[in-house]
VEXVEX-805222 format. One record per residue (C-alpha): residue number from 1; residue in three letters; chain; z, x, y. Coordinates in steps of 0.02 Angstrom, whole numbers, plus 50000, padded with zeros to 5 digits. Layout:
// residues N
NUM | ALA | A | Z | X | Y
...
***
This chain:
// residues 345
1 | MET | A | 62690 | 55439 | 60677
2 | LEU | A | 62678 | 55548 | 60532
3 | ASN | A | 62489 | 55511 | 60513
4 | LEU | A | 62458 | 55546 | 60696
5 | LEU | A | 62544 | 55714 | 60676
6 | ARG | A | 62438 | 55755 | 60519
7 | ARG | A | 62281 | 55711 | 60619
8 | TYR | A | 62324 | 55812 | 60772
9 | PHE | A | 62368 | 55971 | 60662
10 | SER | A | 62207 | 55944 | 60564
11 | GLN | A | 62188 | 55881 | 60382
12 | ASP | A | 62050 | 55938 | 60270
13 | ILE | A | 61916 | 55820 | 60268
14 | ALA | A | 61798 | 55754 | 60122
15 | ILE | A | 61626 | 55695 | 60178
16 | ASP | A | 61487 | 55583 | 60092
17 | LEU | A | 61342 | 55621 | 60205
18 | GLY | A | 61226 | 55494 | 60153
19 | THR | A | 61054 | 55447 | 60195
20 | SER | A | 61110 | 55272 | 60239
21 | SER | A | 61300 | 55282 | 60273
22 | THR | A | 61418 | 55421 | 60314
23 | LEU | A | 61596 | 55411 | 60238
24 | ILE | A | 61755 | 55519 | 60278
25 | TYR | A | 61907 | 55543 | 60175
26 | ILE | A | 62061 | 55631 | 60256
27 | LYS | A | 62190 | 55711 | 60147
28 | GLY | A | 62346 | 55603 | 60126
29 | GLU | A | 62255 | 55457 | 60211
30 | GLY | A | 62115 | 55403 | 60101
31 | ILE | A | 61952 | 55331 | 60165
32 | VAL | A | 61960 | 55329 | 60373
33 | LEU | A | 61787 | 55300 | 60411
34 | ASN | A | 61618 | 55214 | 60337
35 | GLU | A | 61485 | 55202 | 60462
36 | PRO | A | 61286 | 55203 | 60454
37 | SER | A | 61206 | 55367 | 60476
38 | VAL | A | 61120 | 55319 | 60637
39 | VAL | A | 61103 | 55395 | 60807
40 | THR | A | 61025 | 55313 | 60970
41 | ILE | A | 60978 | 55424 | 61105
42 | GLU | A | 60887 | 55419 | 61281
43 | VAL | A | 60707 | 55489 | 61240
44 | ASN | A | 60695 | 55605 | 61392
45 | SER | A | 60868 | 55667 | 61409
46 | LYS | A | 60910 | 55672 | 61226
47 | LYS | A | 61078 | 55591 | 61274
48 | ILE | A | 61170 | 55510 | 61137
49 | LEU | A | 61206 | 55327 | 61178
50 | ALA | A | 61273 | 55260 | 61010
51 | VAL | A | 61318 | 55326 | 60834
52 | GLY | A | 61354 | 55245 | 60676
53 | ALA | A | 61375 | 55047 | 60677
54 | GLU | A | 61335 | 55017 | 60856
55 | ALA | A | 61176 | 55131 | 60835
56 | LYS | A | 61112 | 55030 | 60682
57 | LYS | A | 61120 | 54875 | 60791
58 | MET | A | 60994 | 54941 | 60899
59 | VAL | A | 60868 | 54986 | 60756
60 | GLY | A | 60707 | 54907 | 60786
61 | ARG | A | 60770 | 54832 | 60949
62 | THR | A | 60760 | 54982 | 61062
63 | PRO | A | 60650 | 54988 | 61237
64 | GLY | A | 60521 | 55140 | 61252
65 | ASN | A | 60654 | 55248 | 61332
66 | LEU | A | 60777 | 55241 | 61193
67 | ALA | A | 60753 | 55292 | 61005
68 | SER | A | 60859 | 55260 | 60845
69 | ILE | A | 60865 | 55409 | 60736
70 | ARG | A | 60913 | 55435 | 60558
71 | PRO | A | 60964 | 55628 | 60546
72 | MET | A | 60968 | 55609 | 60345
73 | ARG | A | 60818 | 55570 | 60233
74 | ASP | A | 60802 | 55578 | 60053
75 | GLY | A | 60974 | 55632 | 60049
76 | VAL | A | 60963 | 55788 | 60150
77 | ILE | A | 60948 | 55837 | 60339
78 | ALA | A | 60794 | 55783 | 60426
79 | ASP | A | 60857 | 55819 | 60605
80 | PHE | A | 60964 | 55963 | 60606
81 | GLY | A | 61024 | 55939 | 60784
82 | MET | A | 61055 | 55755 | 60774
83 | ALA | A | 61149 | 55782 | 60613
84 | GLU | A | 61253 | 55910 | 60690
85 | ARG | A | 61294 | 55787 | 60831
86 | MET | A | 61315 | 55641 | 60731
87 | LEU | A | 61440 | 55747 | 60623
88 | ARG | A | 61540 | 55793 | 60770
89 | TYR | A | 61549 | 55620 | 60837
90 | PHE | A | 61616 | 55561 | 60672
91 | ILE | A | 61742 | 55694 | 60646
92 | GLN | A | 61812 | 55681 | 60824
93 | LYS | A | 61821 | 55499 | 60801
94 | VAL | A | 61933 | 55503 | 60647
95 | HIS | A | 62052 | 55642 | 60736
96 | GLN | A | 62060 | 55547 | 60895
97 | ARG | A | 62143 | 55669 | 61003
98 | GLY | A | 62067 | 55823 | 60934
99 | MET | A | 62129 | 55965 | 60817
100 | LEU | A | 62237 | 56116 | 60849
101 | VAL | A | 62161 | 56183 | 60690
102 | ARG | A | 61987 | 56171 | 60629
103 | PRO | A | 61972 | 56080 | 60457
104 | ARG | A | 61915 | 56135 | 60292
105 | ILE | A | 61766 | 56012 | 60255
106 | ILE | A | 61698 | 55971 | 60087
107 | ILE | A | 61527 | 55878 | 60076
108 | GLY | A | 61443 | 55791 | 59936
109 | VAL | A | 61255 | 55837 | 59907
110 | PRO | A | 61119 | 55783 | 59800
111 | SER | A | 61116 | 55870 | 59629
112 | ARG | A | 60947 | 55965 | 59656
113 | ILE | A | 60959 | 56007 | 59840
114 | THR | A | 60883 | 56180 | 59888
115 | GLN | A | 60972 | 56334 | 59955
116 | VAL | A | 60888 | 56298 | 60116
117 | GLU | A | 60943 | 56115 | 60124
118 | GLN | A | 61122 | 56177 | 60071
119 | ARG | A | 61113 | 56301 | 60226
120 | ALA | A | 61069 | 56160 | 60336
121 | VAL | A | 61217 | 56052 | 60271
122 | LYS | A | 61337 | 56187 | 60290
123 | GLU | A | 61283 | 56249 | 60464
124 | SER | A | 61284 | 56075 | 60525
125 | ALA | A | 61466 | 56050 | 60466
126 | GLU | A | 61520 | 56220 | 60538
127 | LEU | A | 61442 | 56176 | 60716
128 | ALA | A | 61525 | 56015 | 60698
129 | GLY | A | 61700 | 56098 | 60687
130 | ALA | A | 61733 | 56156 | 60517
131 | ARG | A | 61844 | 56300 | 60466
132 | GLU | A | 61764 | 56317 | 60298
133 | VAL | A | 61622 | 56215 | 60220
134 | TYR | A | 61614 | 56179 | 60035
135 | LEU | A | 61471 | 56072 | 59937
136 | ILE | A | 61495 | 55966 | 59786
137 | GLU | A | 61356 | 55891 | 59690
138 | GLU | A | 61347 | 55705 | 59722
139 | PRO | A | 61353 | 55647 | 59528
140 | VAL | A | 61499 | 55756 | 59498
141 | ALA | A | 61595 | 55685 | 59646
142 | ALA | A | 61545 | 55512 | 59592
143 | ALA | A | 61612 | 55546 | 59418
144 | ILE | A | 61772 | 55616 | 59485
145 | GLY | A | 61774 | 55449 | 59602
146 | ALA | A | 61754 | 55340 | 59442
147 | GLY | A | 61896 | 55420 | 59346
148 | LEU | A | 61793 | 55504 | 59214
149 | PRO | A | 61875 | 55655 | 59122
150 | ILE | A | 61734 | 55784 | 59183
151 | THR | A | 61843 | 55933 | 59146
152 | GLU | A | 61846 | 55899 | 58972
153 | PRO | A | 61732 | 55972 | 58841
154 | SER | A | 61647 | 55799 | 58808
155 | GLY | A | 61488 | 55713 | 58890
156 | ASN | A | 61489 | 55598 | 59035
157 | MET | A | 61327 | 55532 | 59112
158 | VAL | A | 61312 | 55465 | 59290
159 | VAL | A | 61176 | 55385 | 59385
160 | ASP | A | 61209 | 55381 | 59562
161 | ILE | A | 61080 | 55281 | 59656
162 | GLY | A | 61099 | 55312 | 59843
163 | GLY | A | 61004 | 55273 | 60007
164 | GLY | A | 60886 | 55423 | 59990
165 | THR | A | 60903 | 55494 | 59805
166 | THR | A | 60949 | 55443 | 59642
167 | ASP | A | 61045 | 55567 | 59548
168 | VAL | A | 61060 | 55579 | 59357
169 | ALA | A | 61173 | 55691 | 59277
170 | VAL | A | 61261 | 55744 | 59112
171 | ILE | A | 61428 | 55825 | 59155
172 | SER | A | 61539 | 55923 | 59043
173 | LEU | A | 61678 | 56047 | 59069
174 | GLY | A | 61676 | 56019 | 59265
175 | GLY | A | 61495 | 56063 | 59284
176 | ILE | A | 61328 | 55982 | 59263
177 | VAL | A | 61236 | 56028 | 59089
178 | TYR | A | 61080 | 55934 | 59148
179 | SER | A | 61029 | 55841 | 59306
180 | GLU | A | 60876 | 55738 | 59365
181 | SER | A | 60859 | 55693 | 59549
182 | VAL | A | 60720 | 55578 | 59620
183 | ARG | A | 60693 | 55537 | 59791
184 | ILE | A | 60682 | 55349 | 59754
185 | ALA | A | 60825 | 55229 | 59801
186 | GLY | A | 60883 | 55111 | 59921
187 | ASP | A | 60773 | 55164 | 60073
188 | LYS | A | 60612 | 55175 | 59967
189 | ILE | A | 60661 | 54996 | 59897
190 | ASP | A | 60662 | 54931 | 60082
191 | GLY | A | 60495 | 55021 | 60114
192 | ALA | A | 60423 | 54950 | 59966
193 | ILE | A | 60472 | 54773 | 60024
194 | MET | A | 60406 | 54808 | 60196
195 | SER | A | 60236 | 54860 | 60130
196 | TYR | A | 60210 | 54712 | 60005
197 | LEU | A | 60250 | 54587 | 60138
198 | ARG | A | 60116 | 54669 | 60262
199 | ARG | A | 59988 | 54690 | 60129
200 | GLU | A | 60005 | 54521 | 60047
201 | TYR | A | 60056 | 54404 | 60203
202 | SER | A | 59996 | 54509 | 60347
203 | LEU | A | 60191 | 54502 | 60403
204 | LEU | A | 60276 | 54650 | 60488
205 | ILE | A | 60465 | 54652 | 60465
206 | GLY | A | 60595 | 54784 | 60509
207 | GLU | A | 60727 | 54883 | 60413
208 | HIS | A | 60862 | 54738 | 60438
209 | MET | A | 60757 | 54605 | 60367
210 | ALA | A | 60692 | 54710 | 60221
211 | GLU | A | 60882 | 54762 | 60173
212 | ARG | A | 60913 | 54565 | 60180
213 | ILE | A | 60784 | 54528 | 60061
214 | LYS | A | 60840 | 54662 | 59946
215 | ILE | A | 61018 | 54605 | 59939
216 | GLU | A | 60987 | 54411 | 59926
217 | ILE | A | 60837 | 54400 | 59808
218 | GLY | A | 60799 | 54572 | 59748
219 | SER | A | 60816 | 54621 | 59570
220 | ALA | A | 60771 | 54733 | 59430
221 | TYR | A | 60784 | 54605 | 59291
222 | PRO | A | 60740 | 54416 | 59287
223 | LEU | A | 60882 | 54314 | 59364
224 | ALA | A | 60966 | 54157 | 59275
225 | GLU | A | 60911 | 54057 | 59427
226 | LYS | A | 60754 | 54073 | 59527
227 | LYS | A | 60795 | 54125 | 59711
228 | GLN | A | 60699 | 54089 | 59871
229 | MET | A | 60723 | 54137 | 60057
230 | ALA | A | 60636 | 54126 | 60221
231 | VAL | A | 60575 | 54283 | 60299
232 | LYS | A | 60546 | 54298 | 60475
233 | GLY | A | 60426 | 54430 | 60551
234 | ARG | A | 60274 | 54459 | 60661
235 | ASP | A | 60097 | 54421 | 60613
236 | VAL | A | 59995 | 54576 | 60603
237 | VAL | A | 59826 | 54478 | 60662
238 | SER | A | 59893 | 54364 | 60784
239 | GLY | A | 60047 | 54463 | 60858
240 | ILE | A | 60138 | 54293 | 60851
241 | PRO | A | 60305 | 54282 | 60755
242 | ARG | A | 60300 | 54165 | 60597
243 | THR | A | 60408 | 54122 | 60442
244 | ILE | A | 60353 | 54130 | 60260
245 | PHE | A | 60448 | 54087 | 60101
246 | ILE | A | 60465 | 54222 | 59962
247 | ASP | A | 60544 | 54214 | 59787
248 | ASP | A | 60633 | 54327 | 59677
249 | THR | A | 60491 | 54355 | 59554
250 | GLU | A | 60370 | 54419 | 59689
251 | ILE | A | 60501 | 54540 | 59748
252 | ARG | A | 60543 | 54604 | 59571
253 | GLU | A | 60368 | 54641 | 59529
254 | THR | A | 60358 | 54728 | 59705
255 | LEU | A | 60496 | 54844 | 59658
256 | GLN | A | 60429 | 54884 | 59487
257 | ASP | A | 60355 | 55051 | 59535
258 | CYS | A | 60548 | 55101 | 59611
259 | ILE | A | 60637 | 55038 | 59455
260 | THR | A | 60524 | 55132 | 59331
261 | THR | A | 60550 | 55297 | 59424
262 | ILE | A | 60727 | 55284 | 59405
263 | VAL | A | 60738 | 55216 | 59233
264 | THR | A | 60616 | 55363 | 59180
265 | ALA | A | 60738 | 55494 | 59269
266 | VAL | A | 60878 | 55420 | 59155
267 | ARG | A | 60764 | 55431 | 58997
268 | VAL | A | 60717 | 55606 | 59035
269 | ALA | A | 60909 | 55668 | 59067
270 | LEU | A | 60946 | 55592 | 58895
271 | GLU | A | 60806 | 55676 | 58807
272 | HIS | A | 60876 | 55839 | 58876
273 | THR | A | 61060 | 55796 | 58822
274 | PRO | A | 61129 | 55917 | 58693
275 | PRO | A | 61160 | 55819 | 58531
276 | GLU | A | 61340 | 55852 | 58540
277 | LEU | A | 61365 | 55774 | 58717
278 | ALA | A | 61237 | 55628 | 58659
279 | GLY | A | 61361 | 55556 | 58540
280 | ASP | A | 61499 | 55550 | 58695
281 | ILE | A | 61380 | 55455 | 58801
282 | ILE | A | 61341 | 55332 | 58647
283 | ASP | A | 61527 | 55301 | 58646
284 | ARG | A | 61564 | 55292 | 58838
285 | GLY | A | 61402 | 55230 | 58905
286 | ILE | A | 61311 | 55274 | 59075
287 | VAL | A | 61408 | 55254 | 59229
288 | LEU | A | 61319 | 55173 | 59364
289 | THR | A | 61365 | 55207 | 59549
290 | GLY | A | 61294 | 55208 | 59722
291 | GLY | A | 61232 | 55077 | 59834
292 | GLY | A | 61082 | 55042 | 59731
293 | SER | A | 61187 | 54993 | 59586
294 | LEU | A | 61218 | 54838 | 59672
295 | LEU | A | 61040 | 54786 | 59647
296 | GLN | A | 61039 | 54630 | 59538
297 | GLY | A | 61000 | 54658 | 59360
298 | ILE | A | 60997 | 54852 | 59368
299 | ASP | A | 61121 | 54865 | 59240
300 | ASN | A | 61037 | 54750 | 59131
301 | ARG | A | 60869 | 54845 | 59147
302 | LEU | A | 60939 | 55011 | 59103
303 | ARG | A | 61040 | 54920 | 58960
304 | GLU | A | 60876 | 54863 | 58890
305 | GLU | A | 60784 | 55023 | 58921
306 | THR | A | 60912 | 55149 | 58849
307 | GLY | A | 60995 | 55032 | 58720
308 | LEU | A | 61164 | 55112 | 58781
309 | PRO | A | 61309 | 55029 | 58870
310 | ILE | A | 61306 | 55021 | 59059
311 | VAL | A | 61462 | 55027 | 59159
312 | THR | A | 61466 | 54996 | 59348
313 | VAL | A | 61616 | 55072 | 59436
314 | ASP | A | 61727 | 54959 | 59540
315 | GLU | A | 61691 | 55034 | 59709
316 | PRO | A | 61512 | 55098 | 59692
317 | LEU | A | 61486 | 55132 | 59880
318 | SER | A | 61636 | 55246 | 59894
319 | SER | A | 61655 | 55330 | 59734
320 | VAL | A | 61570 | 55488 | 59802
321 | VAL | A | 61678 | 55512 | 59948
322 | LEU | A | 61834 | 55458 | 59838
323 | GLY | A | 61783 | 55595 | 59717
324 | VAL | A | 61754 | 55728 | 59856
325 | GLY | A | 61934 | 55677 | 59923
326 | GLN | A | 62016 | 55699 | 59761
327 | THR | A | 61960 | 55884 | 59772
328 | LEU | A | 62062 | 55886 | 59937
329 | GLU | A | 62208 | 55832 | 59844
330 | GLU | A | 62188 | 55951 | 59694
331 | LEU | A | 62119 | 56124 | 59754
332 | SER | A | 62118 | 56177 | 59574
333 | LEU | A | 61997 | 56044 | 59537
334 | LEU | A | 61879 | 56100 | 59691
335 | ARG | A | 61874 | 56276 | 59622
336 | LYS | A | 61803 | 56207 | 59458
337 | VAL | A | 61663 | 56091 | 59540
338 | SER | A | 61607 | 56173 | 59713
339 | THR | A | 61456 | 56255 | 59724
340 | GLN | A | 61536 | 56406 | 59788
341 | SER | A | 61597 | 56531 | 59647
342 | ARG | A | 61778 | 56538 | 59725
343 | LEU | A | 61884 | 56451 | 59846
344 | ASN | A | 61947 | 56554 | 60006
345 | PRO | A | 62135 | 56531 | 60039
***
C-alpha cells in the first residue's frame, strides 16, 4: 500500500537511457524497469504498437507496414520523437495509475555528450512528464553504483562499455579529471560479426543471432577451451536459408578492431592521468562495468595491455542506474556530480 501511494503521489526517477536497454530506478524502491530501448510502429500512421521487450521480439520479423525503431544510437538520441514517446511509455508503466505531481528525473548520459545532445535528452524527458531534469555522466554514475569513493581526493578509473559507447574516465573529488569516449561498444561488436559472416560466408544474419554469437563464443582473449556454434541465416546468393559452423577463434579475430579501439581509449586516458592520481589507480585498479564488460576475456585483455588490476563490478548491467538512483537518495551527492551547477529545491 505504501509503495502504491508513493507512486501515485510521484517519486523522483533515475534513468539509464541506454542504446540497448532503458533502466528506471524509483526513489525508495530500487530498479523497477529494465527493458530494451526499442519501439515498433505502424509505418503509415506512426502508431506505436509495442515498446520495450515486446518490441524487441519483433526486430527483424516485421512485415512491410511495421517498423522496429531504436531511438538511441551511439549513446545519444537518434530519433527525438520516438525517444520521447518511449520514455513516456516507460514512465507511465512504472507509475501505473499516473502521477499527481510530475517527477524530478535524473538521467545518465555519455561523458562527452555535446550540448545539443544534452538538450535533446532533457527536452525528451520534459515532454515525457518530468518536472525537472538533471544529467549525470555515465562513468560517474557507474562509479557511484560500484561503490567507489568518488568524492574523496583520490583517483578512480572507470571503463563503462555500454551498447553504444565506451566511456573511460578518471574521477576524483566528485568530478571527471579526464575522460575518453569512443562510439565502439556492444552494437558495433554485433555489427562486426554480421559484416564478417556476410563477407566470409555470404550469410545474412539478424541482430538477435549476432548477439547470441557474441555472448556464446565472442571473446577478447584466447579461451581456455575452444568453442563452436551453429549459425543460421540466409544465403546472399541463393536466398535460401542455411546453417554454418563457426568457432571462437574467427570471431575473436573479427572483433580485434573493436577491442583495440577500446584498449587504446583506456591507454590514452592513463597517459593523461595526473601522476598523483595514477598511484591510486595502480593500487585500486581499473573498474570495468557495462554490458560489454561481460564479453569473455575483456578483463584479461585489458590486464595484459595495461599491467594494472582489472575489477569487474558485481552488477555491470545496472551499475549506472544504481549510481544515478543513489543521487536520488542523497541530494547532496547530486549537487556535486550533476552536470548542472546547482540543484533547484
